[in-house]
C-alpha positions as CSV (number, residue, x, y, z in Angstrom):
1,M,16.8,7.3,-15.6
2,S,16.7,4.2,-18.0
3,L,16.6,1.4,-15.2
4,Y,13.7,3.1,-13.8
5,S,11.2,3.2,-17.0
6,G,7.5,2.6,-17.5
7,P,4.4,4.5,-16.5
8,V,4.3,4.0,-12.8
9,F,7.4,5.6,-12.2
10,E,7.0,8.4,-14.4
11,M,3.9,9.1,-12.6
12,A,6.1,9.0,-9.2
13,Q,8.9,11.5,-10.5
14,T,5.9,13.6,-12.1
15,Q,4.6,14.1,-8.5
16,F,7.7,14.4,-7.1
17,H,8.6,17.2,-9.4
18,T,5.4,18.8,-8.4
19,I,6.0,18.6,-4.9
20,A,9.5,19.9,-5.8
21,D,8.8,22.9,-7.3
22,Y,6.3,23.8,-4.9
23,I,8.6,23.6,-1.9
24,G,11.3,25.0,-3.5
25,I,14.0,22.2,-4.0
26,K,16.9,23.0,-6.0
27,A,18.0,21.3,-9.2
28,D,21.0,19.5,-7.7
29,E,19.0,18.0,-4.9
30,R,16.5,16.6,-7.1
31,D,18.0,13.4,-8.0
32,R,19.6,12.6,-4.6
33,L,16.2,12.6,-3.2
34,L,14.2,10.8,-6.2
35,L,16.4,8.3,-7.6
36,P,16.7,5.2,-5.1
37,K,19.9,4.0,-3.3
38,R,20.0,0.7,-4.5
39,A,18.0,-1.8,-7.1
40,I,18.7,-5.5,-7.4
41,A,17.6,-7.6,-9.8
42,V,17.8,-11.6,-9.0
43,S,17.1,-14.8,-10.7
44,C,15.2,-17.4,-9.2
45,P,15.4,-20.8,-10.3
46,V,12.8,-23.4,-9.0
47,R,12.2,-26.9,-9.5
48,M,8.5,-27.2,-10.7
49,D,6.1,-30.1,-9.6
50,D,7.1,-31.8,-13.0
51,G,10.6,-32.2,-12.3
52,S,11.3,-29.3,-14.7
53,V,13.6,-25.7,-13.9
54,K,11.9,-22.7,-14.4
55,V,13.9,-19.3,-13.6
56,F,11.5,-16.1,-12.5
57,Q,12.8,-12.7,-12.2
58,G,13.0,-11.1,-8.9
59,Y,13.5,-7.6,-7.7
60,R,14.4,-5.2,-4.9
61,V,14.7,-1.9,-4.7
62,Q,15.7,0.2,-1.9
63,H,15.3,4.4,-2.1
64,H,16.9,5.9,1.0
65,L,18.4,4.7,4.8
66,T,18.7,8.3,5.6
67,L,16.0,8.0,8.7
68,G,16.6,4.0,9.5
69,P,16.3,0.7,7.1
70,T,14.1,0.5,4.4
71,K,10.8,-0.9,4.5
72,G,8.2,-2.4,1.7
73,G,5.8,-5.3,0.7
74,T,6.7,-7.7,-1.4
75,R,4.5,-8.5,-4.1
76,F,4.0,-11.5,-6.7
77,S,2.8,-10.2,-9.8
78,T,3.1,-11.3,-13.6
79,S,3.6,-7.7,-14.5
80,L,6.0,-6.9,-12.1
81,D,9.3,-4.8,-13.2
82,M,11.9,-2.4,-12.0
83,G,9.9,0.6,-12.8
84,E,6.9,-0.2,-11.0
85,V,9.0,-1.8,-7.7
86,A,11.0,1.5,-7.9
87,A,8.1,3.8,-8.1
88,L,6.1,2.0,-5.0
89,A,9.3,2.2,-3.0
90,V,9.4,6.2,-3.8
91,W,5.7,6.2,-2.6
92,M,6.7,4.2,0.6
93,S,9.5,6.6,1.8
94,W,7.1,9.7,1.7
95,K,4.5,7.7,3.6
96,C,6.9,6.6,6.0
97,A,8.4,9.8,6.6
98,L,4.8,11.3,6.3
99,A,3.8,8.9,9.6
100,E,7.1,9.9,11.3
101,L,7.9,6.3,10.9
102,P,12.3,5.8,11.3
103,Y,12.2,4.2,7.7
104,G,13.2,4.6,4.2
105,G,10.7,3.3,1.8
106,A,11.8,-0.4,-0.2
107,K,9.6,-2.8,-2.6
108,G,10.1,-6.0,-3.9
109,G,9.1,-8.9,-5.7
110,V,9.0,-11.6,-8.1
111,A,7.2,-11.4,-11.3
112,I,4.8,-14.5,-11.1
113,D,1.1,-15.4,-10.9
114,P,1.1,-17.1,-7.3
115,N,-2.4,-18.5,-7.9
116,A,-1.0,-20.3,-11.1
117,I,1.3,-22.7,-9.0
118,S,1.2,-25.5,-6.5
119,K,1.4,-24.6,-2.8
120,R,5.0,-26.1,-2.9
121,E,6.0,-24.2,-5.9
122,L,5.0,-21.2,-3.9
123,E,6.9,-22.1,-1.1
124,A,9.7,-23.1,-3.3
125,V,9.8,-19.5,-5.2
126,S,9.6,-17.5,-1.6
127,R,12.4,-19.4,-0.1
128,R,14.5,-18.7,-3.2
129,Y,13.9,-15.2,-3.6
130,M,14.9,-14.8,0.1
131,Q,18.0,-16.6,-0.4
132,E,18.7,-14.2,-3.3
133,M,18.0,-11.0,-1.2
134,I,19.8,-12.4,2.0
135,P,22.9,-10.4,1.0
136,F,21.2,-7.3,0.7
137,V,18.6,-6.7,3.6
138,G,18.4,-7.3,7.3
139,P,16.3,-6.0,10.8
140,H,18.8,-2.7,10.4
141,T,19.0,-2.5,6.5
142,D,15.8,-3.8,4.9
143,V,12.9,-5.2,6.7
144,M,10.2,-6.5,4.0
145,A,6.3,-7.3,4.3
146,P,3.3,-8.7,2.4
147,D,1.9,-6.5,-0.6
148,M,-0.4,-8.2,-3.2
149,G,0.1,-11.9,-4.1
150,T,2.2,-12.5,-0.8
151,N,0.4,-12.9,2.8
152,E,1.2,-14.6,6.5
153,Q,2.5,-17.6,5.0
154,V,5.3,-16.4,2.5
155,M,6.5,-14.0,5.3
156,A,6.8,-16.6,7.3
157,W,8.9,-18.7,4.9
158,F,11.0,-15.5,4.3
159,M,11.8,-15.8,8.0
160,D,12.6,-19.1,8.3
161,T,14.9,-19.1,5.2
162,Y,16.7,-15.9,6.4
163,S,16.5,-17.7,9.8
164,M,18.4,-20.6,8.4
165,Y,21.2,-19.0,7.4
166,Q,21.7,-16.6,10.4
167,G,21.7,-20.1,13.0
168,R,19.2,-18.6,14.8
169,T,15.6,-17.5,14.8
170,V,15.3,-13.4,13.3
171,T,11.4,-12.6,13.5
172,E,12.1,-8.8,12.9
173,I,13.6,-9.6,9.3
174,V,10.0,-9.4,7.9
175,T,6.9,-8.4,9.0
176,G,3.6,-8.8,8.5
177,K,3.7,-12.9,9.7
178,P,1.6,-14.8,11.7
179,V,1.0,-14.4,15.4
180,A,2.6,-17.7,16.0
181,S,5.3,-16.8,14.3
182,G,6.3,-13.7,15.9
183,G,3.8,-11.2,14.1
184,T,1.6,-9.1,15.7
185,A,-2.3,-8.9,16.6
186,G,-4.1,-6.7,14.1
187,R,-1.5,-6.6,11.5
188,R,-3.3,-8.1,8.8
189,E,-6.5,-5.7,9.1
190,A,-4.2,-2.7,10.0
191,T,-4.8,-1.4,5.7
192,G,-7.9,-1.7,5.5
193,R,-9.3,-0.5,9.3
194,G,-6.7,2.5,8.6
195,V,-8.7,3.2,5.5
196,A,-12.2,2.8,7.2
197,F,-10.5,5.0,10.3
198,L,-9.5,7.9,8.0
199,V,-13.0,7.7,6.2
200,A,-14.6,8.3,9.1
201,R,-12.5,11.6,10.0
202,A,-13.3,12.5,6.4
203,M,-16.7,12.4,7.0
204,Q,-16.5,14.2,10.2
205,T,-14.7,16.9,8.3
206,I,-16.9,17.2,5.7
207,G,-20.3,16.9,7.8
208,L,-21.4,13.3,6.2
209,A,-23.3,10.9,8.7
210,A,-22.3,7.4,8.0
211,S,-26.0,6.1,8.7
212,G,-27.4,6.1,4.8
213,A,-24.0,6.8,3.4
214,T,-22.6,4.6,0.3
215,A,-19.5,3.1,-0.6
216,I,-17.9,1.5,-3.5
217,V,-14.6,-0.8,-3.0
218,Q,-12.6,-1.8,-5.9
219,G,-10.5,-4.3,-5.2
220,F,-11.8,-6.6,-2.7
221,G,-8.6,-8.4,-1.5
222,N,-7.5,-8.0,2.0
223,V,-7.8,-4.1,2.0
224,G,-10.9,-3.8,0.4
225,A,-12.5,-6.6,2.2
226,I,-11.4,-5.5,5.7
227,A,-12.3,-1.7,4.8
228,A,-15.8,-3.0,3.4
229,H,-16.7,-5.0,6.7
230,E,-15.1,-1.9,9.1
231,L,-17.4,0.7,6.8
232,G,-20.2,-1.9,7.3
233,Q,-20.3,-1.8,11.0
234,M,-20.6,2.2,10.9
235,G,-23.8,2.0,9.2
236,V,-22.3,2.5,5.5
237,R,-24.1,0.5,3.1
238,I,-21.7,-1.0,0.3
239,V,-23.2,-0.8,-3.5
240,G,-20.4,-1.5,-5.2
241,V,-17.3,-4.1,-5.2
242,S,-15.2,-5.5,-7.4
243,D,-12.1,-7.8,-7.9
244,H,-9.8,-9.2,-11.0
245,T,-12.5,-11.5,-11.8
246,V,-16.1,-9.6,-11.9
247,A,-17.6,-6.0,-10.8
248,Y,-20.8,-5.7,-9.0
249,Y,-23.2,-2.6,-8.5
250,D,-26.7,-2.5,-6.6
251,P,-27.9,0.5,-5.0
252,K,-29.6,-2.0,-2.6
253,G,-26.2,-2.6,-1.3
254,F,-24.2,-6.1,-0.7
255,D,-23.3,-7.7,3.0
256,P,-19.8,-7.4,3.4
257,E,-19.8,-10.4,5.3
258,M,-21.7,-12.8,2.9
259,L,-19.3,-11.4,0.3
260,N,-16.1,-12.6,2.5
261,A,-17.6,-15.9,2.9
262,H,-18.2,-16.6,-0.9
263,V,-14.2,-15.1,-1.5
264,A,-13.3,-17.6,1.3
265,Q,-15.0,-20.4,-0.7
266,H,-14.8,-19.9,-4.1
267,G,-11.1,-17.7,-4.0
268,T,-12.9,-14.6,-6.0
269,L,-16.2,-12.7,-6.1
270,L,-16.9,-14.0,-9.3
271,G,-20.5,-16.1,-8.9
272,Y,-21.7,-14.0,-6.3
273,S,-24.3,-12.5,-8.4
274,Q,-25.8,-12.6,-12.1
275,Q,-28.2,-10.1,-11.6
276,S,-25.5,-7.2,-10.3
277,I,-22.7,-7.4,-12.6
278,I,-21.2,-4.2,-13.9
279,D,-18.5,-3.3,-16.0
280,P,-15.2,-2.9,-13.5
281,A,-14.7,0.8,-15.7
282,A,-18.2,2.3,-15.0
283,L,-18.0,0.8,-11.5
284,L,-15.6,3.8,-10.6
285,I,-18.0,6.7,-11.9
286,Q,-21.5,5.3,-10.2
287,R,-22.8,7.7,-7.5
288,C,-21.9,6.9,-4.1
289,D,-20.6,9.1,-1.0
290,I,-17.6,7.2,-0.6
291,L,-15.4,5.7,-3.2
292,V,-12.4,3.3,-2.1
293,P,-9.6,2.3,-5.2
294,A,-8.3,-0.4,-3.4
295,A,-6.8,-2.5,-5.9
296,V,-3.7,-1.5,-8.4
297,E,-2.0,1.9,-9.2
298,R,-3.4,4.3,-12.2
299,V,-7.1,3.6,-12.5
300,I,-8.6,6.8,-11.7
301,T,-7.0,8.9,-14.9
302,A,-7.6,11.9,-17.2
303,A,-10.5,9.9,-18.8
304,N,-12.8,9.3,-15.8
305,A,-11.9,11.9,-13.0
306,G,-14.4,14.0,-14.1
307,Q,-16.9,11.4,-14.0
308,L,-16.3,10.6,-10.4
309,K,-19.9,11.1,-8.2
310,C,-18.1,10.7,-4.8
311,R,-18.0,12.9,-1.8
312,I,-14.7,11.1,-0.6
313,L,-12.1,9.3,-2.3
314,A,-10.1,7.3,0.1
315,E,-7.1,5.7,-1.8
316,G,-6.5,2.0,-0.4
317,A,-4.4,1.4,-3.4
318,N,-0.9,2.9,-4.0
319,G,-0.8,5.4,-6.9
320,P,-4.3,5.1,-7.8
321,T,-4.8,8.4,-9.3
322,T,-2.6,9.7,-12.1
323,P,-1.2,13.2,-12.0
324,E,-3.5,14.4,-14.6
325,A,-6.4,12.9,-13.0
326,D,-5.3,14.8,-9.9
327,G,-5.1,18.0,-11.8
328,I,-9.1,17.9,-13.0
329,L,-10.2,16.7,-9.0
330,D,-8.4,19.8,-7.9
331,Q,-10.8,21.5,-9.8
332,H,-13.4,19.9,-7.7
333,R,-11.8,20.2,-4.2
334,D,-15.0,21.8,-2.8
335,R,-16.7,19.0,-4.1
336,I,-14.7,15.6,-3.4
337,F,-12.4,15.5,-0.5
338,I,-9.2,13.4,-1.3
339,I,-7.9,11.1,1.1
340,P,-4.3,10.5,-0.5
341,D,-3.0,7.2,-1.0
342,I,0.5,7.6,1.4
343,L,-1.7,8.8,4.3
344,C,-5.0,6.6,3.4
345,N,-3.5,3.4,3.0
346,S,-0.4,4.0,5.9
347,G,-2.0,1.9,8.5
348,G,-0.4,-1.4,7.3
349,V,3.4,0.5,7.3
350,I,2.5,1.8,10.8
351,V,1.3,-1.7,12.4
352,S,4.5,-3.2,10.7
353,Y,6.8,-0.8,12.6
354,F,4.8,-1.9,15.4
355,E,5.5,-5.6,15.0
356,W,9.6,-4.9,14.1
357,V,9.1,-2.6,17.5
358,Q,8.0,-5.5,19.2
359,D,10.0,-8.1,18.0
360,L,13.4,-6.2,18.7
361,Q,11.7,-6.0,22.0
362,Q,10.3,-9.5,22.5
363,F,7.5,-8.0,24.3
364,F,4.0,-8.1,22.6
365,W,1.0,-5.8,22.6
366,S,-2.5,-6.7,22.6
367,E,-4.4,-6.3,19.8
368,T,-6.7,-3.3,21.4
369,E,-3.4,-1.4,22.1
370,V,-2.4,-2.2,18.5
371,T,-5.4,-1.1,17.0
372,D,-5.6,2.1,19.6
373,K,-2.0,2.8,18.8
374,L,-2.7,3.1,15.1
375,K,-5.7,5.4,15.4
376,T,-3.9,7.4,17.6
377,L,-0.8,7.8,14.8
378,L,-3.5,8.1,11.9
379,N,-5.5,10.6,13.6
380,R,-2.1,12.8,14.5
381,T,-0.9,12.2,10.6
382,Y,-4.8,13.1,9.2
383,S,-4.7,16.7,11.6
384,K,-1.2,17.5,10.3
385,V,-2.3,17.0,6.4
386,L,-5.4,19.2,6.7
387,A,-3.9,21.6,8.5
388,R,-0.7,21.7,5.7
389,A,-3.7,21.9,3.0
390,E,-5.5,25.0,5.0
391,R,-2.5,27.0,5.3
392,D,-1.0,26.7,1.8
393,N,-4.6,26.2,-0.1
394,V,-3.3,23.1,-1.7
395,S,-4.7,19.7,-2.2
396,N,-4.4,16.6,0.4
397,R,-2.1,15.2,-1.5
398,T,0.1,18.1,-2.0
399,A,0.1,18.6,1.0
400,A,0.7,15.1,2.2
401,M,3.6,15.1,-0.2
402,A,4.9,17.7,0.9
403,I,5.5,16.9,4.7
404,G,7.1,13.5,3.1
405,V,9.3,15.0,1.3
406,E,10.6,18.0,3.5
407,K,11.3,15.2,6.1
408,V,13.2,13.3,3.8
409,R,15.3,16.3,2.6
410,D,15.8,18.0,5.9
411,A,17.2,14.3,7.2
412,K,19.4,14.4,4.1
413,R,20.6,17.8,4.6
414,L,21.6,17.7,7.9
415,R,23.2,14.2,7.7
416,G,25.8,15.5,4.8
417,L,27.2,14.2,1.7
418,F,29.9,11.1,2.3
419,P,32.5,11.5,2.0
């Protein structure tokens, strides 16, 4: 277990054992379900613009291949380590199983700040990382996707690098590519659109009208910005936003389009306003109807969970709520409706699945078709989670994770143990 140390993996482990207790998984089955099938650490030497050579640490964890190839994002972040990558891979497994996608979970990345290097250096890091991964990935083994710190361009470099080694174009090796390089319409917007769609379903469930409702979006990256835009289109007033540089709160609300324009010009939210600045930690506990944590893990903790003043907690990020915070929020189930992360942010992997299918068939759908299929699948999964939660009188998170874990457990039991 020492290979997968750190608070993020410990959190994933605690969540799993809680679910395993709930659904009665025997002790001798648990390690096979929890521990990753394969963990890869690689060194990525890159020649920098000044002529020097730097070596960056890269990782990839493939949790299980029981249901099909593994699937998961690639993160470029200075804090990345094996424990964090493994936790994200585990969560991706439950997410894919919950949505009934034919995947196991994976995650990977490089410990680097993509904003601190040039575009040429970023391309060199991206290509070297994929080159090191070639023995371990493939369209039917492990399919990469973008995550924090990576984007469509990085995926295009990944695809091109893999294709050069295969001697043919292999678009299906990654998802989240530009449409011109075999990507699918609607993939970039998919996670944020999914968050907003599920918030709309939750508002129907609790009887909250969009008109006049308020939202705070913590993490104004790709997911948060799209979610804010979609919520604004519904009539929800965005009263708080933040990114890694600054946080703003104003009960009068912000125009998501103006925020997006500022970020497009300056790269971050910093400098958008001087009057509305608030401490980032305080932003999470301001009064609102909808709180969307869409940044990083472990931002809702035992210290602030009891102070949340939202009616819907829509987890756009992976693992934003710690198990300790969950215990507190469970006591307020009648007041705060939680859309758990493995449901709330699953729009990205669902449309990644659509992209993979289209690449394999070389038959592409319109953005309207993609979005309609996404909503159909999300609606089905949402209904399934709510039915389980009501049937067993458990939280939405417990219901969602139980469905995912059970699917993987049952598949492993049916396939048996080889040899």
